[in-house]
N, C-alpha and C positions, 0 to 999 in steps of 0.2 A: 439358333436350332439346339435348344438345349433345356434341360431340367433345372427348372427354376429355382431361385435363393433354400438355403441352408432350413431344414427345419428339427429344431433344440429336441429333446429328451426333455418333456415333463411328467406330473403327474396324472397325463388326462384330461386335463381341464380342457388345456388348448384343442385337443381333439374333441371335447364337447361343445366348446361353443365357438369355433371357428371354422372351415370348412378348408378344406385340405388341398391346398393349392399345390403343393411340392412332391417332396418325396416324405410320406408318412408311414406310421405302425399305427395296428388298431390300439394297441395298449401299451403301456410301458413295460411292462412284467410278464413274463414266458417262463413257463414250468415246464421241462423234458415232456415230449414228446405232445405238444400243444403246436399247434399250424399257427404260426407269426404270418398276418398278414400285412403287405405292403400295397403301398396303392400311392396314388399322386396324379401329375397332370405334364405333358412338355408343354414347352413356350408355344413350338408349332411340330406339325403331325409332318412325319419324313419317309414318303411309301417306300414302304419295301427294306425299314430300317429300325431293326429292336429295339427296345432297350437292352442296358449291359447292370447288371446287379451281380453285385459285392456282397459278402457275409467275411467280417474278420472279428475274431479274436486276439485280441495284442497286434502282433503283425501276421498273426498266419491267416491266411485265408482257409477258413473253411465252408464253403458253399458260394458257387455261381452259375448264373443262367441270364441267357438269352429272352427276354419276357415281348409279346407282343405289344403294338400300341395301337388303341382305336383310333378312328380317323378324328375323333373331335379332340385327339390327345392325350385321353384320359389311358391307367393302365392299372392292374391289379395281380397280384402274383405270393402265391404262399405258398410256403417250405415251412416243413416239418420238425422243429429242436430237439433230433435225437441222431441217433448214432453214434460211431466213431471220432465225429469232429464237435461232439457238444456235448464233450464229459465237466467240461470246464462252469465254476459257476461267474457271474461278474458281468460287466457292458458287453455284448455284443456291437460291433457297429457296419451299418449298412452304408456301404457304396454305388450311387446310380449314376450312369452317363447315357446319353445321348447323342447324336449327333456330331459335332467337333469334336476332334480328338481334345483330350486337358480338362474339358468341361466334367468335375466331380463332384457329388453334392451327397451331402450325409444327414442320416440321422440313426437313432439307435434305441436299443433295448436291454433291458434286463434280465440277465437268465438263472432258474435255479435248478439244479443236478436234484431228483428223484431222492439219491441219498443224503443230498444236504436238506432236502425238506422233511423225512422221517428222521437222522439223526444229525441232530447239530453235535459240532463237535467242540465248541469250544465251553469255558463253564464261570459262572460269574458269583461268587458267595455272597450274598444278599444280609444284612442283617435284621431282625426282626423282632429287636426290643427281647425284654424277658423273656421270650421265647427261642434265641439265640441269634442262629442262621440259617438260612438255607439256599440252596446251589437252583440258580436259571441257567441251565444248559442252553446255549446262543450261537449263532455263525452269522457274522456279519460281511458283507460284500461292498466296498467300497470306503471305507471307512472304519474306525474303534471304539469300542465300549470304555467309556470312560468311567463311569458309576450307573448303579441301579440304585433306587430307594425306594422303603416302603414309605409311602404318604396315605395315611388313615383318613383323611377331609377329604376326599377324593376315592376313597374305596379303591385304591390303585397303588400301581408303580410307576417312578421316573426313571428314564431311561438315558443318562447323559450319555450322548454320543459325539465325535468328532469325524464329518462327512466330508471325506477329502475329492467325494464323487457324488455323482448319482449313485445310491444303488441300495438295498433292503438288509433286512436283519430278520432271521429266525429267530423263534424264540420259545422252549418248551416252558409251559408257565401250569405248574402242576398245581393241581387241583387245592390239595392243602393249603397253600399260601395263598391262592389268588384264584377267583371262577367269579362266571357270570349267570344268573343263576332267574327264572320267576318267579320262583317264590316268594312270600311274602318276608320271608328272615332273610332272603336272601343268601342263601345254601340248601335248598331242595327247589324242587320241582325239574321243566324243564331248561337243557342247556340255551342260554339267552346269546346276543351278542354284545362282545365288549366294547367299548367307545374309544376311541382313537383318538388323540389332538398330536402335533408335531407344531411346537411353536406356535401355540395356540388354534390353530386352523385345525376343523374337522379333517379327517382324513379314512378313507376303506383299510379292508386290510383282507387276505386270504387265509383260511384256515385248511391246514393240509392234511389235520388228525385228529380227532376225538378220540381220546382213551379212558379210560375207568379213572385212570390217575391224573392224567392229564392233560390240556390240550395243546396242540403244534400251530402258532400261525405268524403269518409270515407280513411284514411292512415294509412299503419303500419308503424312500427320502431323497431329497434333493442333498445337491452340495451346499455347504454353509448351514444344513437344519443342525440344531443342537437336542430339543429337550422331546423327547418322545413319552406320551402320556398314556397309560392303559389304565381303564377306568372300567372296573366291575362292580359285583354288587357284595361282594367281602374279600374282605384282605386280612392277614396276619396285621399286626395286632389283633387278638378280638376284643370287641367293646359290648357291651353290657346293653339290650334291648332299647333303653330310652338313647342311651348314644347316638344306638344304630338309627333309629328314628329319625333323630336330631339330622345323620351326616345325609341321611337320603333326601330329608326334605333341601337340605343345603344345597346337595349334589343337583338336586332336580332344577330349583331354582339358578341354577349358574347354565345350566344346558337346554333349558326353553330360554333363557337372554341369550347363551352362545347362537343356540341357531337363527334367531333372528338376524344377526350381524355377523353370521359365517358362511361362507361358500366351501363346498368340496372343493377337494385338487384334485379332483380325481373325475372319469367320468364313473 
């Protein structure tokens, strides 16, 4: 009479591909003010027995609730990630127990405050060839940034990280240095989406702020991840028209082949 086995945090691929039979969250990453949706199914329904849900940041409990369980064993609960107890970025652990005392099962999610999402607190100086260097403001949870380089061959940046845990990185990308546009020259037109790869697998990202001078994006990663590629339509150092055309054709060919053999790690 207890909640079934542990459900690890992932990029969301597990949620999309398998039915949640345990304790799950709807997605692996939440921003301040969002509703965290928790659901699952118990082994056996016990009349008049609520499910106990607790949320922890490190060893500090930030939320507790009793949740009704339906007769078919399913349950669903949501909480707003806001208030005095949701002021730190990072991993939040959900513990759920039902029935027999001592049977506690976990899942987790990564959380980011509004302040972090709008104002990255660290700076990495990136070399840009003859154009000197430029700064990339960033904040990372769950790891450290080891290096950021310009890769003209992909019209983008490669960020090398040491991911000690599941986490996220927020980057303030100056449009002067890298951008993604719909125009034929890669620098004009409407904003287009970046293409993001982590260790060769395409992943989505969240864009929390679009400014005239920069774009603010957040990318989730898993423990052990290393290389994050951010591919746009323009990156310094600047190339001539013929070189740009060759690069665009080359990148397009790689992306077409990649999409045939790569699956998304997020839902």
